N, C-alpha and C positions, 0 to 999 in steps of 0.2 A: 490606618488601622486594618490589620488583616485578621480575619476570623474564619473558623471552619464553616463550611456552607450549611445552612439550615436544611437543605434538601438532601443531605448526605447520610441519612439514617441507614440506608441499605448497605453502605460501605464501611461502617464502623468496624475496626478490627475486633475479633472475638465473637462476632455474631454469626454463628454457623448454623442457624436454624434452617430447617427444611424450607425449600421454596414453596411459598403459598400464594394463593391469589390475593391481590390487593385491589382496592378501589382505584380507578384510573386517576383520581385526583392526587393520589400518593405516588404516582409514577412520573412526575415531572423529571425531565432530564437533569441529573445532578451535576454539580461542579465541586472540585476538590476544596476550594476555599473562596472567600469573598475578598477581593482586593482590587487595586488599580490595575488597568490593562498592562502597565509596565511590570508589575510584580508577576502577573501571569506569564509575560514574555520572558522574564528572567528564568522562571521555572522551566519553560519550554526549551530555552537554550541550554540549560543544564541537562535536560534529557538528551538533546542532540549531541552536545559536545563533551559531556562529562565522561569520566571524572575530569574536572577542570579546575585549575587554580583561580583564586579570586582575582588576581591581577590580570590574568588573561581574559576572564569573563568581563571584567570592567572595561577593558580595552575594546572588546568586541561590541559591547553595548554603549560605549562612549559615556560611561558613568564614572563619577569620582569614587574613590575607595570608600569614603564615608557613606555615600548614598547606597552603594552596593551592599555594604555591611549591614545597613539597616534593613534592606529588603531580604537579604539571605538570613538575617537573624530571625525575622518573622517566619520565613519558610522552614527554618530549622526548628523553631518552637512548635510549629504545626506538624512536624514530622513529614513534611512534603519532600524535603531533601535531607541528606546526611553528610557528615564531614568525615573524610578519610585522612589519616595522617601516617607518617612514617613510611614503612614499606608498602602499606596499602594505598598510598597516594601516588600514582604515576604522574609524571609531569603533564601528560595529556593522554586521556584514555581514548578519545575518538578523533575525528577529523575536525579541522578548523575551517572557517569560511574561506571560500575561494579568494585568493589574493591577499589574505590577512597576513600581516607580518607582526609578530609579537615584539613589543618594545622591551628591551632588557633593562628595566628600571626597578626591579623588585628588590628593595633593600634587604628584605628578609632572606632572600636567596644569597645575596652578596655576603651577609653576615653569617651564613651557614645555619640559619634557623631551620627547624624541621618543616618540610614542605607539607602543606595540606591541600586537599582538593574536595570539590563538591560533586555530589552525585544524587540523582533522584532516589528516593527511598523506595526501591522496587517492591519491597515486601508489604508496603502499607496498603496497597490496593490491588484488586483483581478485576480483570475484564474478560469478556467472552467475545470471540470473533467467529462469525458464521459466514460462509460463502455458499451461495446457492447457485448451482449450474445445472441446466438441463433437467435431468430426473434424479438429482441427488443433492445433498447438502453436507457440509463438513463444519463441525464446531470444535473450537479449542479454547482452553482457558490460558490466559497469560498474566504476567505481573505488569507492573507499571513501566517496565522496560521492554515490554512486548516479548518476553521470553516465555516459551511454553512451560506449563506447569504439569502437563501430563500428556497422554496420548490423544490423538484426534478422534472424534466420535462422528461417524457418518451414518446417514440414513438414505434410503432409496425410495423413490415414489414414481408415479406416472400420472401426468395430467391432473394435478391437484389444484383445487381452488385456493385462494389466499387464506380462507378460513381453515381449510384442511391443513395447509402448510404450517400455519401458526400453531396448530394442535400437535402436529408431528414433531415440531422443534422443541417441545417441552422436555422430552426425555434426554436429548443430547445436552440441553442447557442444564438439566439436573445433574447429568454426569460430569459436566465441566465444573459445576459448583462443588461437587464431591472431590474432584481433583484438587481444587483450590484448598479445600479443608484438609485434605491429606497432606498437602504441602505446608500446612500451618499458616495459611494466608486467609484473610477475611473473605466473606462471600462476595460475589461479583457486584461491582458498583454500576456497571453499564454493559449492555450487550450491543455490539455493532454487527449489523447484517448487511452484506454486500451482494449484489446480483447484477446481471447484465440487463439493465433497463433504465428507465428514466424515473428519477425520484424527486419529489417536491418537498421542501422543508424537512428533509430527513425523516419523513413520516409516511408519505403516501407514494405508492407505486402507480404511475400513470401509463407506463408502457413496459412490458416485459415479454418480448417476442419469443425468447427461449422457453418461457413458461406458458405461453399461449394464453395470456390473460388479456381481457378486454375491460376497459373502464378503469376507474380509480379504485385502488385498494389501500385502505389505511392499515397496512401490514404491521407497522411499528406498534400501534395501539393494540392490535390483536395479540401480538406476541407478548407485550407487556402484561396484558390482562391475564393471559394464560400461564405465564411463568413467574410473574411477580417481580420482575426486574425491569427497570427502565430500558428502553430499546430505541436505537436510532438506525435508520436505513441509509445506505450509500450506494452509489454506482460503483461497480467493482473496479473499473478502470481508475476512477478518481481515488478510490481507496489504495490501489496499487501505487499510484503516484505519491500519495501522502506517506505511505510506508517507506518509500525510498527517500523522501524528504527528511523523515524523522529518524529512521533506523537503518536505512540501506545505502545503496550506492549514490544517492543524491545528497547525502549529508554534506553541507558546506559548499555545494555547487550552486552558483548564483542562478543559472538557468539551464535546465536540461529537458530533453524530450523523452517520452516513453512511447514506444511502438510495440503493440502486442499482436501476435499472429496466432491463429488457432481456428476455433469455430467461426470467428469473425476477425475483423481488422480494427484495432483500437489505436488511438493517438491522443496524447494529451501533453501538456507542457507545464513545467513548474517554474516559478520566478521567486527568488528570495525565500526559499524554503516552504513555499505553499503552492499547491496546484492553482493555476489560473482559473478563477471561478467563471465557468462558462456552462450554461445549461445545455449547450449543444454537444458537449463531450460524449454523452451517452447515445448520440445518434449516428455514431460511426462516420465522422466527418472525413476521415482519410480513405474510406473504402473505395471511392471512385476517382482517386487521383490516378492519372495515366502513368503506368510504369513500363509499358511495352506496346508500341503502336501496332505490333503484329501479334499481340497476345490473344487469348480467348475472349469470347463475348460473355459478359456477365448477365445476370438475370434482368438487369434494367436496360440491356442493349448496348452498353459501352464496350468498346474493344480495347482490351489490354489494361484495364484499370486494376487497382490494388486488390480487388476482390479475388483475383487469380492467385493470391497468396494464402487464401483460406483453405482449410482442410478439404471441404467438399469440392472446391474447384480443382485442387490438386488431384483428388481421386478421379474426377471426371477427365482431366487431362491425361492422367496415366492410363485410364481405361482406353482412351482413344489410341494411345501409343501402343498398347499391348493387344488391342483388338478384342478385348473381353472386359467384363465388369471387374474392376479392382477397387478395393477400399483404400483409404489413406494409410491404414496399417500395412497393407500389402506393399504399397509404395515405399514405406520406411524400411521394411524388412529387405526389400530388393535393393534399395539404395545402400544399406549397410553391407550387403553382399557384393556391391560393386557391379550389379547388373547394368548393362550399357544404357538401356532406355531409362531406367530409374536415375542413373547418374546424370544423364543429359537433362532430365527434368529438374533434378536437384540443383544443378549448376544454373539453369535458367531461372529457377525460383529465387535462388540467392542473389543472382544478378539483378533481378527485378526488385528484390528487397533493398538492395544497395541503391537503386534508382529512387525508391521511395525515401530512404534515409537522406539522400542528397537533396531531394526536392524539399523535404521538411527543413533540413539544415539551411538551405539557401534562403528559405522564407523566414524561419523563426530564429536563426542564428544561435542555436543552443551551444553551450560549452561542452556538452556531452550528450550522447544518445544512448539510451538503454533499450535493449530489445528483450521483451518478455513474452509471456503467453505460452500455452501448452505446446506449441510447435516451434518455440524459439531454438530448440536444439538443432534444427535444420541449418541455422546460420553457422553453427560451429562445424558442420560437416563440409562446408564449402566457403570458408572465409575468404579465400583468394578471389572467387567470383563475386562475392559480396563487395569486396573492396574495389574491384573493377567496376561494378555497377555504380558505386559512390563516385569514383573518379571520373566516370563518363559524363556526369552532370555537374561536376565541380570545376571551378577555374583552376588552371594548372598551378597558379601561385597561391591558391587558398590554403589555409592551414588544414592539416589532416584532421578528420573528424574522430575524436575519441569515441569508440563504440564499446559497450560492455554488454555481453550476453548474460542475462539473468538466469539463474537456475530455477526452472519452473517446477515448483512442488506445490501440490494442492494445499498443503499446510500453510504455505506462505500466503496464499489467497485468504485463508482464514485469519492469519496474523494481520494481513492488510486491513481487513474489516475491523479488527481490534485496534489497529493503529489509529484509524479515524475516530473511534470511540475515545481513545486515550487523548488525542489532540483536543477534542471538544471538551473533555473532562478537565484537562489542565488549563486550557485557555479560557474556559468559562463562557 
């Protein structure tokens, strides 16, 4: 028996009341409905692969048509999913699992019956994604398919405490709720907040070097109490991986790696549609992998580790080449102009990134490597050298490594935080 969740009062359509403070006991993390884990998984796969025909979905899940019909019937009754028919029902709206081959045994198709497809009911729920980085934060409202409902709302600050940050986030959360109301959708069911740090139980920040926090901070509870919406915390890299698993370039890929370059070096891997659950992800485990034995020395004394791919290190290297103090932005401008010293460093950086990709590929054997982060655009500026870096550490007969450079947009980091909230809300 499937039923709507008792904890879902904040997400009922039509309740557009102003955000108010609530007692913490009323801010338990909600879920969309109560059912078996398999029913939640069916809903999740409809998110990833929809619009999708019942026959295809049954084959992916290895379910009989009867069992799937009972599950999807419950989900349709609760308005978790919707059915498309006729011209609104494409044969396959998204990507299918890697290696999946659809069996052509759909008798309804052979008889020429109208094709129907299932899709998550995107307008039934609203979520807010917030990404905190350095001295600023971005918030955006999305629907259940993680599609933005309005413009992003940003705030800037300097050296705030967790308590101060939770107070500052109230206004952008209110603005996001107003965006949802303007779009005709219900008020937010859940807020997802991502940041560069270590998070425990999606509630407490235990380390946030970019925010200069010391000790444990129950940030989720603080935000919930201030804005009146249940809140969960996530490491930003973990959220980025989950977004690619559910809505991005990792949909249907059995195993992929995500490498991010920018203020720091990030690395994580996903298996079967979920980030591998490892508490060490937030500690920058790839930062000190050697990528150039003759490279610069990092702050920990290593020579040529992946730290040299970070923005601050690149600025320092470029300053040495130019004989004057240069910023990362100076380097980028000069590289786009084709200045010789900047081009040399760009090529060297991309070759080193290729070595990092090869090292991770040799160890983790992903089917695909995604490169993201605020400086991922550098890879596209010298793909030839990046490929040479990969080839220099791969066996000559090894399969080529599929590499995709992600478009780094701050809004996508906000959506990534929302993706994690959506995942928890749907899977329960």
